[in-house]
Every structure is written in C-alpha cells, then in structure tokens.
C-alpha positions as CSV (number, residue, x, y, z in Angstrom):
1,M,-24.7,2.6,-71.2
2,S,-23.9,-0.9,-72.4
3,D,-25.9,-3.6,-74.3
4,H,-24.7,-6.7,-72.3
5,R,-27.3,-6.4,-69.5
6,T,-31.1,-6.8,-69.6
7,D,-32.7,-7.6,-66.3
8,G,-33.6,-4.9,-63.7
9,A,-31.1,-6.0,-61.1
10,S,-28.2,-6.0,-63.6
11,V,-29.2,-2.6,-64.8
12,A,-29.1,-1.4,-61.3
13,E,-25.7,-2.9,-60.8
14,E,-24.5,-1.3,-63.9
15,C,-25.8,2.1,-62.7
16,E,-24.0,1.5,-59.4
17,A,-20.7,0.7,-61.1
18,F,-21.1,3.9,-63.2
19,L,-21.7,6.1,-60.7
20,S,-18.9,4.7,-58.4
21,G,-16.3,4.9,-61.3
22,R,-16.2,1.3,-61.6
23,F,-18.0,1.1,-65.1
24,V,-14.8,0.2,-67.2
25,E,-14.0,-2.7,-64.9
26,D,-17.3,-3.8,-64.8
27,I,-17.5,-4.3,-68.7
28,V,-14.0,-5.2,-69.5
29,G,-14.3,-8.2,-71.6
30,A,-17.2,-7.0,-73.4
31,A,-16.8,-6.5,-77.2
32,D,-16.3,-2.9,-77.1
33,V,-15.7,-0.5,-74.3
34,P,-17.1,2.8,-75.4
35,P,-14.5,5.9,-75.4
36,W,-16.5,7.8,-72.7
37,A,-16.2,4.9,-70.3
38,W,-12.4,5.4,-69.9
39,L,-13.2,8.7,-68.3
40,N,-15.6,7.1,-65.8
41,A,-13.3,6.3,-62.9
42,L,-11.7,9.8,-63.4
43,A,-15.1,11.6,-63.4
44,H,-16.7,9.6,-60.6
45,G,-14.0,7.9,-58.5
46,T,-12.2,8.9,-55.3
47,L,-8.9,10.5,-55.1
48,A,-7.6,7.2,-54.1
49,D,-8.9,5.8,-57.5
50,V,-7.4,8.6,-59.4
51,E,-4.0,8.0,-57.6
52,R,-4.3,4.2,-58.6
53,L,-4.9,4.9,-62.0
54,A,-1.9,7.2,-62.3
55,R,0.3,4.5,-60.8
56,D,-1.1,1.9,-63.4
57,E,2.2,0.7,-64.9
58,G,0.3,-1.8,-67.1
59,A,-1.1,1.1,-69.0
60,A,1.8,1.5,-71.5
61,C,0.6,-1.8,-73.0
62,A,-3.0,-0.8,-73.8
63,P,-3.7,2.5,-75.6
64,W,-7.0,3.3,-73.8
65,R,-5.5,2.4,-70.4
66,H,-2.3,4.6,-71.2
67,V,-4.6,7.6,-72.1
68,Q,-6.7,7.1,-68.8
69,R,-3.4,7.1,-66.9
70,R,-2.2,10.1,-68.6
71,I,-5.4,12.0,-67.8
72,A,-5.1,10.7,-64.1
73,I,-1.6,12.1,-63.8
74,E,-3.0,15.6,-65.3
75,V,-5.8,15.4,-62.9
76,L,-3.7,14.7,-59.8
77,G,-1.3,17.7,-60.8
78,L,-4.3,20.0,-60.9
79,A,-6.1,18.6,-57.7
80,R,-2.9,18.8,-55.8
81,G,-4.1,16.1,-53.3
82,D,-7.1,18.1,-52.5
83,A,-10.3,16.2,-52.6
84,Q,-12.4,19.5,-53.2
85,R,-10.1,20.5,-56.2
86,L,-10.7,16.9,-57.5
87,Q,-14.4,17.3,-57.1
88,A,-14.3,20.6,-59.2
89,L,-12.2,18.8,-61.8
90,Q,-14.6,15.9,-61.7
91,T,-17.5,18.2,-62.7
92,C,-15.3,19.3,-65.8
93,L,-14.5,15.4,-66.6
94,T,-18.1,14.5,-66.4
95,A,-19.0,17.1,-68.8
96,V,-16.4,15.8,-71.2
97,E,-17.6,12.4,-70.4
98,L,-21.2,13.3,-71.5
99,D,-20.0,15.2,-74.5
100,V,-17.9,12.2,-75.9
101,A,-20.8,9.9,-75.1
102,T,-23.5,12.0,-77.0
103,R,-21.5,13.9,-79.9
104,P,-21.7,11.5,-83.0
105,G,-18.1,11.0,-84.5
106,G,-16.6,12.5,-81.1
107,A,-13.5,11.1,-79.5
108,T,-13.3,7.5,-80.9
109,T,-9.6,7.1,-80.4
110,P,-7.3,7.3,-77.6
111,A,-5.6,10.4,-78.9
112,A,-8.8,12.1,-79.6
113,L,-10.0,11.4,-76.1
114,L,-6.9,12.9,-74.6
115,G,-7.1,15.8,-76.9
116,S,-10.6,16.5,-75.7
117,V,-9.9,16.2,-71.9
118,L,-6.8,18.2,-72.1
119,A,-8.5,21.0,-74.3
120,R,-11.2,21.1,-71.7
121,L,-8.9,21.3,-68.6
122,E,-6.3,23.6,-70.1
123,G,-8.5,25.7,-72.5
124,P,-7.6,29.2,-73.4
125,A,-9.5,30.9,-70.7
126,G,-7.8,28.6,-67.8
127,G,-9.7,25.5,-68.7
128,C,-12.2,24.0,-66.4
129,F,-10.2,24.5,-63.4
130,S,-8.2,27.8,-63.1
131,L,-7.5,28.1,-59.4
C-alpha cells in the first residue's frame, strides 16, 4: 500500500480506506499516489461513489482525476444504474488494479492506465463484461 503510515491503527485505517474505495482521498497530499490507486474508488466504491466521480467537473485540470472520471463514465454506461452489474464490473476493475500494482513498468501514466482499463472492459471477446 503506501509508505506514509507505520503504526497498527494507521495500517488498519489504511486498509479500511482501501476496501471502501477511499484510498486516494486518504493519501492525496502524499508525495506520489501510485497509478493503481486511481482505480480504487471505482473498484471498491458504491454506485453513488462512481456516479460522483463521473460528475467530477474539476477532473479536467488534473490528468489522473480526468482518467478516473473517464473510467467512471465508461463503467456507469456498462452498469446501466444496476448495482449487480456494477459489482461484476468491479471484479474486473479489481483485477486491473492488482495487475497495475504488481506488474513492473505497468500503467505508469494516466493514458496507459486508461488504455489498460478500456482494453479489459472492451476486449475482443466482449471484455470483462459482455451482458
């Protein structure tokens, strides 16, 4: 996860933030937000969280936030407002999140992250979600 916390309570808080999709908000202000973290709210948040990210008008000013917003819009289009469809998409996004976090030289730019997610969602066999 991140290097900015060391005690047990802080690690537990960091885990809670990760599992609830609040990881980026928890570490913004730290020196570097890892690329995979920008998928966290999309992969673990609620439908309302994803809708909020899709409406983020300030995203145009920050490349990582812009990509997060673009992915949120794509996910909402595929989910069609259905929480169960969102959960299926989140399974896919969690796999991308893990892949980006663990693959050396993976998606290290906003464009590369967007490309990785879209390739997984819209892959040649219908992607992760072909309902």
